[in-house]
N, C-alpha and C positions, 0 to 999 in steps of 0.2 A: 174686191172689197177688200178696203185697206183700215187696219183695226188700232187704236191705241190701246193699248196695253198696260196698265199701270201697276207696278207690283208684279212684274212676268216674271222675277226670279226668287220671290216668294213660293210657299207652298201647293197652294190652290193655282199660281197666277202661271207657274212653270207649266205644270200638267195642265191646263188650260191652251197657254202657246202650243204646245206639244200636241194636242187633240186638234186643236185648229187648224193648225199646217197639215198632219196628217189626212184629216178630211175633206179639208177643201182645195185642189190646187192653186185655185186663182184668189185662193187669200193671202196677202203681205200684212207682216205684224211688225208694229214699233214697238217695243218693252222696251218699257221708262222707268227705272228702279235707285235708287239712294244707295244700293248695296247697306242696310244698314248689317244688324247681326243678325237676320232671319233672312232680307235677303243674300242668299249665295250663287255668284257667278257661279260656282261648280255642278249647279242647276240644271245649266241649260250650254253645258259648254259640251254637250253631244248634238245638238242642232246644227248639223251641218246643211243649210238652205237658205238659196240665193234672196228668198222670199221673206226672210228675218236680220230685223235687224236690232241692236240694242243702244241704248242710248241711257247711260250714269248719269242722272241727275234725282232733282228734289222737287215734290210734285208742287210746293211753295215757293221755286221758283217760276214767277210769271213770267220773264222774255222767252224760258224756254219752254213753258208749258203752253204760251203765244203759237211758237213757232213751230213744233208739236202738229199742233192742234188743225193748222192750214194744211197741212199735210194726208188728213185721214178723213174716213166717213162716217167710221164707228168708234166709240169707245168700251173699254168694260174697267172699271174701276178695281180693281183688288187693292192697291197700296195703301197700307193700314197698318198704325202701333195696333198688336190684336192681344198683348199676352196682359190676360185679368193680373196678377201679383204685381208686373208690372208697373203697370197703372193705377195699384195702390201705394207703392212706394214715389212714382215720380209721374204723375198726372196731366201737367203740362205737357210732356211730348205730346199724350194723347191727342189733350185739344188740336197742339198743333197741325199735326198730320192729319187728324181722324176729321177736323172739322176746316179748321182753317184751307190745309191742302184739298180737299173735297171742290168747297168753295170759288178755290181759283181754276181748277177743271173744269165746272159748272159755267163759270162765265167764260173762261174762254171758248168750249166747244158752242158757248151758245152764240155768240160773237163769230165763230169760224162758219157756223150752219152746221153741226154735224148732225147726221141723219137720226141716228138713236147714241142714247147715252143709259150702260147700263149698270147700274151701283151695287154693287157686292157687298151689302151687311149682314146679318146675325140674327140668329134667334136669339138673345141675348139682350136685346134688346125692348124683350115682350117683360122678362124679367121673367119668375118663377111661377108655376102653377101645379095645384093637386086638388083635384083632380080638372079632366078635360084637355082640352087642347087649343093653343088659343089660333084666331082668324086674322086675315091680314089686316081688319078694321078696328081691332082690340085697340085698346088704349094702349101708351108705350109706358112702362114701368123700370127702367133699368138700372141696377143693384151696382153695380161697380163705375170707377171715374170711363174704362173702356168702353161696357156697354151705352155710358152715358154719351158720350162722345160718338160714337156711332148713329146711336139714335137721333141725334141734332144734324149727325151730317144726311141719315133720311128724311130731315125735313126741310132740310137747307133743298134736298135731291124735288120732292115733290112741290116744294116753294117754286123753283123753275119750270115746272109742265102747269101751275093754277096760273102764275102770274106772267111766264112769258110765252107757254105754250111749247114749251122746249118739248123735247119726246126724249124725257129722261121715265126710267123704270127702274123697278127697286127690288132685287132679291133678295130674302133673307133664310140660309139655310141653316141643316143643323149641322150638329158636331161633323166635321171632314176626318177624314183618317186615308193614311196609303204610303206610298213612296213620296222621299224627299221633304217628310215634313218634320220640320225642325225637333232635336231630340228634348226642349223645353215644354214639350204638351204631353201628356199624358198617356196615349198607346207607346207611343216610340220613347219616351223617358224610361217608360216601365220595362218597355224590350232590351232597351241599351243598358239600364241596368242593371241586366237579370245575366244580359249576354257579360259583363263585366263581373258577374258574382257576386251585385252591389244588392243591399236592400231595396223596396221601393216604396216610397213612402205616400200615405194612402192618408187623405187628411179625412178627418174625423171619424164618423162610424164608417164610413165607406159606402152610404146607402142615398147618394145622390143620383140621382135620373140625370142619363141626358141619352138621346137621339141620336145613332148614329150611320153616318152615309159614304161611302165609300166615294172618294174622292174624283174619278171620272167620272162616278153617276152623275154631281152635282153640272163636273165641267161640262156633261151633255146635256145636263137640263138648263145652262146657263146661255148653250148653244140655240137650245130650242127657244128662248125667250129672247133673247138677238133678233133671229126671224122670226117669230110668230107673237111676241110678247106685246101688250097694248100698252104705249106712252102714258103716262099716268100712273100707271098700275103698280101696285107690290103683291109680290107672285112671295108663297115660301115653297122652298125646296124641304122635304123630308126624307129617312133613311128609310122612317118604317122598323128600326131597331132597340128600340128604346131597352136599356141598359143600366144597371146599377152600374157604380164605377168600383163595388169589389164583384160584381160580377164579371165585369173587364178586365176584372186584375185576376181570378183565377183563371179566367181562359188562356189568358196567357202565358200565368205559371203553365198549364196543364197540358200545352204545347210545348212548352221545353223544359219541360221533366225537372220543374222546381216544385215543390210543397210549400206551403200558407204560408210556414217562417219565414219565407223571404218578405212578408208585409209588414212595413214600418209603419202602424199608427201616429199620425202625427196631428198639433193642434191642425184647427179649421180655421179657413181665412178668415177675413172679415166678409159680411155680407155674402156668403155664398149660397150661391140660389139656391134650391132643394130639388128642382126638376122644370126641364123645359122639355118642351109637348108643341109639334107643332100640325093642323089641317092644311093637309096640301092639294083639297079639291078645286083650288079655284086652278090649279096648275093642270089638275089632272084632267079637267074637265076641257080644258085647251088641249087635252093629247096625249102628254105625255107625264109616266111615272118612273120611277128609280126601276130597278131591275138585276143588278148587283148581289149575289148572295154573302150576306154578312161573315158566317163563320170562313167561308174557304175564301174570302179577301181578306179579311184577320189574320189567315195563315198565311195568305200571301205577301202580306205588310211582313208580316213578322220573319220571313224565307229571304227578304227582299234585306232587311236589316242585319239578317246576316251574313248576306253576298256583301255589305256595302262597308265594312267596319270601318274603315280608311274615309269614307264620306262623314259616318257621320262622329265620328271622335273627331277629328280637329275642330266639329263645332260644338263636341261636349266640353274639350277641355276648355271652352270660355263662360261653360255656365258658371254663377258663383252660387 
């Protein structure tokens, strides 16, 4: 089994690469990553494996993508611009990578007769919901340029199954957390700020709700769908840990022994979705469900950032 993983130096991507190499002795992986600010080569420097190959490159580079695609059996496509705030400031970068890049990959994979293409999407394509939970057939209603670019990529992927019968499937997960997550994201941003004795910027009233899944649970779910998922289908992957942002903040503060005076309420961002929630009965009916304990994994994540200050300080220093 040889897999092309795009964005394998990013947060979820590098965790997935390590998970697959450790689980499957016969698995070979080519990691294609452009190494933007969020694609960090330090994330994979501990991989010492002859079954792993890193290629620095852009998924929008047609010649490179077509050459790599001829060498693999499967594709797991993580590569994307993902930060909502950045998509509000400079949305065209998101269109290029998330839409055009995905299209180039799909076309190259189709022409190379790839056996299965797993497109990694997000719960944000559905928009906000209160009450209830989204199922895979619900109408897409993205609020940000980031979410809209991912929704467009989803529709392209779906069209390749309908039109060409190309074996592509889509995963939409809830918010991931865990080691190697860039300190621009909520949980690592707040952990690292507090470790630097800085306040944490909490949007609005802090009552926006997200469902959280530990990154290795998501990796396991993606692996399960790579093997068991039906082409043409969409699968929600939820953690089952819905928390408001203020709840998450208080949990981090408590673990690090800090008071609520560290919270700095800031002006809410435009188009900020109030609540995300997914119904994951479809993948559960196939035989998979998340099993890692949220509170335990959050504590482990906090400890990871405590022990790996050199890793995140370099990244945090580049944040504007």
